[in-house]
N, CA, C and O atoms as a GROMACS GRO file, in nm:
protein
  252
    1ASN      N    1  12.453  11.690  11.081
    1ASN     CA    2  12.538  11.794  11.070
    1ASN      C    3  12.525  11.900  11.174
    1ASN      O    4  12.416  11.913  11.230
    2ILE      N    5  12.625  11.978  11.204
    2ILE     CA    6  12.612  12.106  11.279
    2ILE      C    7  12.638  12.228  11.248
    2ILE      O    8  12.735  12.242  11.173
    3VAL      N    9  12.573  12.339  11.288
    3VAL     CA   10  12.578  12.455  11.238
    3VAL      C   11  12.703  12.546  11.316
    3VAL      O   12  12.690  12.565  11.437
    4ILE      N   13  12.829  12.604  11.245
    4ILE     CA   14  12.924  12.653  11.312
    4ILE      C   15  12.941  12.788  11.239
    4ILE      O   16  12.941  12.787  11.116
    5ASP      N   17  12.955  12.900  11.304
    5ASP     CA   18  12.962  13.036  11.272
    5ASP      C   19  13.095  13.003  11.162
    5ASP      O   20  13.195  12.943  11.203
    6ASP      N   21  13.083  13.049  11.024
    6ASP     CA   22  13.170  13.063  10.922
    6ASP      C   23  13.288  13.134  10.962
    6ASP      O   24  13.403  13.090  10.954
    7GLU      N   25  13.242  13.288  11.023
    7GLU     CA   26  13.331  13.340  11.046
    7GLU      C   27  13.444  13.301  11.159
    7GLU      O   28  13.564  13.327  11.156
    8LEU      N   29  13.386  13.249  11.237
    8LEU     CA   30  13.500  13.180  11.325
    8LEU      C   31  13.598  13.075  11.285
    8LEU      O   32  13.714  13.059  11.322
    9ILE      N   33  13.526  13.007  11.201
    9ILE     CA   34  13.584  12.901  11.124
    9ILE      C   35  13.706  12.951  11.074
    9ILE      O   36  13.817  12.907  11.105
   10LYS      N   37  13.681  13.049  10.991
   10LYS     CA   38  13.790  13.126  10.922
   10LYS      C   39  13.886  13.175  11.010
   10LYS      O   40  14.002  13.140  10.993
   11ILE      N   41  13.858  13.249  11.100
   11ILE     CA   42  13.961  13.285  11.200
   11ILE      C   43  14.032  13.162  11.266
   11ILE      O   44  14.152  13.162  11.295
   12ALA      N   45  13.952  13.063  11.284
   12ALA     CA   46  14.056  12.969  11.344
   12ALA      C   47  14.137  12.903  11.248
   12ALA      O   48  14.250  12.885  11.292
   13MET      N   49  14.118  12.857  11.125
   13MET     CA   50  14.163  12.824  11.029
   13MET      C   51  14.318  12.934  11.002
   13MET      O   52  14.432  12.899  10.975
   14LYS      N   53  14.272  13.044  11.017
   14LYS     CA   54  14.409  13.121  10.991
   14LYS      C   55  14.484  13.138  11.124
   14LYS      O   56  14.606  13.153  11.116
   15LEU      N   57  14.436  13.138  11.224
   15LEU     CA   58  14.529  13.118  11.344
   15LEU      C   59  14.609  12.999  11.338
   15LEU      O   60  14.732  13.000  11.336
   16SER      N   61  14.518  12.868  11.334
   16SER     CA   62  14.602  12.750  11.335
   16SER      C   63  14.678  12.707  11.186
   16SER      O   64  14.763  12.618  11.181
   17GLY      N   65  14.646  12.764  11.101
   17GLY     CA   66  14.716  12.706  10.987
   17GLY      C   67  14.640  12.580  10.918
   17GLY      O   68  14.692  12.521  10.823
   18ALA      N   69  14.508  12.541  10.976
   18ALA     CA   70  14.457  12.424  10.922
   18ALA      C   71  14.387  12.476  10.786
   18ALA      O   72  14.341  12.585  10.752
   19LYS      N   73  14.403  12.332  10.711
   19LYS     CA   74  14.353  12.357  10.565
   19LYS      C   75  14.216  12.337  10.546
   19LYS      O   76  14.164  12.365  10.439
   20ASN      N   77  14.155  12.292  10.638
   20ASN     CA   78  14.002  12.260  10.596
   20ASN      C   79  13.895  12.279  10.752
   20ASN      O   80  13.950  12.300  10.860
   21LYS      N   81  13.797  12.272  10.745
   21LYS     CA   82  13.683  12.280  10.835
   21LYS      C   83  13.736  12.173  10.929
   21LYS      O   84  13.792  12.204  11.034
   22LYS      N   85  13.716  12.032  10.887
   22LYS     CA   86  13.737  11.942  10.941
   22LYS      C   87  13.871  11.918  11.048
   22LYS      O   88  13.875  11.869  11.161
   23GLU      N   89  13.979  11.975  10.958
   23GLU     CA   90  14.115  12.002  11.057
   23GLU      C   91  14.097  12.108  11.155
   23GLU      O   92  14.153  12.094  11.264
   24VAL      N   93  14.032  12.203  11.133
   24VAL     CA   94  14.024  12.314  11.224
   24VAL      C   95  13.945  12.260  11.356
   24VAL      O   96  13.992  12.282  11.468
   25ILE      N   97  13.821  12.188  11.339
   25ILE     CA   98  13.769  12.158  11.419
   25ILE      C   99  13.802  12.006  11.513
   25ILE      O  100  13.741  11.966  11.612
   26HIS      N  101  13.909  11.950  11.448
   26HIS     CA  102  13.961  11.851  11.514
   26HIS      C  103  14.070  11.921  11.616
   26HIS      O  104  14.079  11.895  11.736
   27LEU      N  105  14.140  12.001  11.554
   27LEU     CA  106  14.269  12.064  11.635
   27LEU      C  107  14.189  12.138  11.774
   27LEU      O  108  14.235  12.119  11.886
   28ALA      N  109  14.076  12.218  11.754
   28ALA     CA  110  14.020  12.286  11.866
   28ALA      C  111  13.975  12.213  11.959
   28ALA      O  112  13.986  12.252  12.076
   29LEU      N  113  13.910  12.078  11.926
   29LEU     CA  114  13.864  11.973  12.023
   29LEU      C  115  13.995  11.931  12.121
   29LEU      O  116  14.013  11.938  12.243
   30LYS      N  117  14.081  11.882  12.003
   30LYS     CA  118  14.197  11.834  12.088
   30LYS      C  119  14.240  11.944  12.186
   30LYS      O  120  14.241  11.918  12.306
   31GLU      N  121  14.276  12.066  12.141
   31GLU     CA  122  14.298  12.157  12.264
   31GLU      C  123  14.247  12.175  12.354
   31GLU      O  124  14.308  12.193  12.460
   32PHE      N  125  14.094  12.177  12.342
   32PHE     CA  126  14.027  12.194  12.442
   32PHE      C  127  14.020  12.073  12.538
   32PHE      O  128  14.009  12.090  12.660
   33VAL      N  129  14.025  11.939  12.477
   33VAL     CA  130  14.058  11.842  12.582
   33VAL      C  131  14.166  11.848  12.670
   33VAL      O  132  14.162  11.834  12.792
   34GLU      N  133  14.283  11.873  12.586
   34GLU     CA  134  14.437  11.889  12.650
   34GLU      C  135  14.399  12.018  12.761
   34GLU      O  136  14.402  11.979  12.877
   35ASN      N  137  14.373  12.134  12.748
   35ASN     CA  138  14.338  12.214  12.836
   35ASN      C  139  14.236  12.165  12.956
   35ASN      O  140  14.269  12.186  13.072
   36LYS      N  141  14.140  12.114  12.933
   36LYS     CA  142  14.053  12.055  13.029
   36LYS      C  143  14.139  11.955  13.137
   36LYS      O  144  14.114  11.948  13.258
   37LYS      N  145  14.230  11.890  13.077
   37LYS     CA  146  14.284  11.765  13.156
   37LYS      C  147  14.374  11.861  13.268
   37LYS      O  148  14.374  11.854  13.391
   38ARG      N  149  14.456  11.960  13.173
   38ARG     CA  150  14.563  12.019  13.259
   38ARG      C  151  14.480  12.100  13.384
   38ARG      O  152  14.531  12.086  13.495
   39ARG      N  153  14.375  12.169  13.377
   39ARG     CA  154  14.279  12.229  13.444
   39ARG      C  155  14.267  12.139  13.560
   39ARG      O  156  14.315  12.173  13.668
   40ASN      N  157  14.200  12.016  13.543
   40ASN     CA  158  14.179  11.922  13.655
   40ASN      C  159  14.304  11.887  13.712
   40ASN      O  160  14.305  11.867  13.833
   41LEU      N  161  14.418  11.875  13.645
   41LEU     CA  162  14.534  11.843  13.760
   41LEU      C  163  14.578  11.970  13.819
   41LEU      O  164  14.651  11.964  13.918
   42LEU      N  165  14.544  12.082  13.774
   42LEU     CA  166  14.582  12.204  13.854
   42LEU      C  167  14.466  12.200  13.972
   42LEU      O  168  14.500  12.214  14.090
   43ASP      N  169  14.362  12.186  13.945
   43ASP     CA  170  14.247  12.157  14.049
   43ASP      C  171  14.307  12.091  14.136
   43ASP      O  172  14.331  12.160  14.235
   44ILE      N  173  14.350  11.963  14.144
   44ILE     CA  174  14.390  11.867  14.260
   44ILE      C  175  14.551  11.906  14.304
   44ILE      O  176  14.610  11.838  14.388
   45ALA      N  177  14.602  12.002  14.250
   45ALA     CA  178  14.747  12.039  14.286
   45ALA      C  179  14.725  12.104  14.426
   45ALA      O  180  14.647  12.197  14.444
   46GLY      N  181  14.811  12.038  14.542
   46GLY     CA  182  14.831  12.086  14.655
   46GLY      C  183  14.709  12.026  14.755
   46GLY      O  184  14.696  12.060  14.873
   47LYS      N  185  14.640  11.949  14.696
   47LYS     CA  186  14.542  11.861  14.754
   47LYS      C  187  14.570  11.716  14.803
   47LYS      O  188  14.505  11.658  14.889
   48ILE      N  189  14.677  11.668  14.737
   48ILE     CA  190  14.755  11.526  14.766
   48ILE      C  191  14.831  11.536  14.887
   48ILE      O  192  14.925  11.615  14.893
   49ARG      N  193  14.803  11.471  14.975
   49ARG     CA  194  14.895  11.479  15.126
   49ARG      C  195  15.005  11.344  15.117
   49ARG      O  196  14.964  11.228  15.112
   50PHE      N  197  15.115  11.372  15.118
   50PHE     CA  198  15.229  11.274  15.147
   50PHE      C  199  15.273  11.222  15.238
   50PHE      O  200  15.336  11.312  15.294
   51ARG      N  201  15.285  11.120  15.302
   51ARG     CA  202  15.358  11.081  15.402
   51ARG      C  203  15.466  11.184  15.436
   51ARG      O  204  15.541  11.243  15.358
   52ASP      N  205  15.458  11.193  15.561
   52ASP     CA  206  15.599  11.279  15.637
   52ASP      C  207  15.744  11.209  15.593
   52ASP      O  208  15.839  11.281  15.562
   53ASP      N  209  15.751  11.081  15.592
   53ASP     CA  210  15.865  11.020  15.560
   53ASP      C  211  15.886  11.006  15.408
   53ASP      O  212  15.991  10.954  15.372
   54TYR      N  213  15.797  11.048  15.316
   54TYR     CA  214  15.831  11.026  15.164
   54TYR      C  215  15.927  11.094  15.116
   54TYR      O  216  15.943  11.212  15.150
   55ASN      N  217  16.014  11.028  15.023
   55ASN     CA  218  16.127  11.097  14.972
   55ASN      C  219  16.163  11.041  14.854
   55ASN      O  220  16.233  10.940  14.837
   56TYR      N  221  16.098  11.128  14.751
   56TYR     CA  222  16.095  11.100  14.628
   56TYR      C  223  16.278  11.047  14.533
   56TYR      O  224  16.310  10.966  14.446
   57LYS      N  225  16.347  11.150  14.616
   57LYS     CA  226  16.504  11.124  14.571
   57LYS      C  227  16.559  11.000  14.632
   57LYS      O  228  16.658  10.952  14.577
   58ARG      N  229  16.507  10.937  14.743
   58ARG     CA  230  16.550  10.796  14.753
   58ARG      C  231  16.484  10.699  14.672
   58ARG      O  232  16.551  10.600  14.641
   59MET      N  233  16.370  10.707  14.633
   59MET     CA  234  16.295  10.629  14.547
   59MET      C  235  16.355  10.616  14.382
   59MET      O  236  16.350  10.518  14.307
   60ARG      N  237  16.400  10.721  14.365
   60ARG     CA  238  16.484  10.734  14.219
   60ARG      C  239  16.574  10.671  14.252
   60ARG      O  240  16.592  10.604  14.150
   61GLU      N  241  16.657  10.636  14.330
   61GLU     CA  242  16.802  10.563  14.356
   61GLU      C  243  16.774  10.435  14.284
   61GLU      O  244  16.667  10.374  14.284
   62ARG      N  245  16.894  10.399  14.218
   62ARG     CA  246  16.906  10.259  14.177
   62ARG      C  247  16.967  10.194  14.292
   62ARG      O  248  17.052  10.251  14.362
   63LYS      N  249  16.915  10.052  14.317
   63LYS     CA  250  16.980   9.956  14.416
   63LYS      C  251  17.087   9.849  14.324
   63LYS      O  252  17.152   9.762  14.381
   0.00000   0.00000   0.00000
């Protein structure tokens, strides 16, 4: 078992529309993980170097 602030749970349930503690905790964890994944992608944005002759439009063309 874990101890979580009841007031915080109530607020999260109200904001999310969750019906119970389990649901609101699941939603919160899911959102946390998705947010971290997005941030990790943003952290690497601009750090990937493509070849000078890279052309995504040409690659999308069907042959």
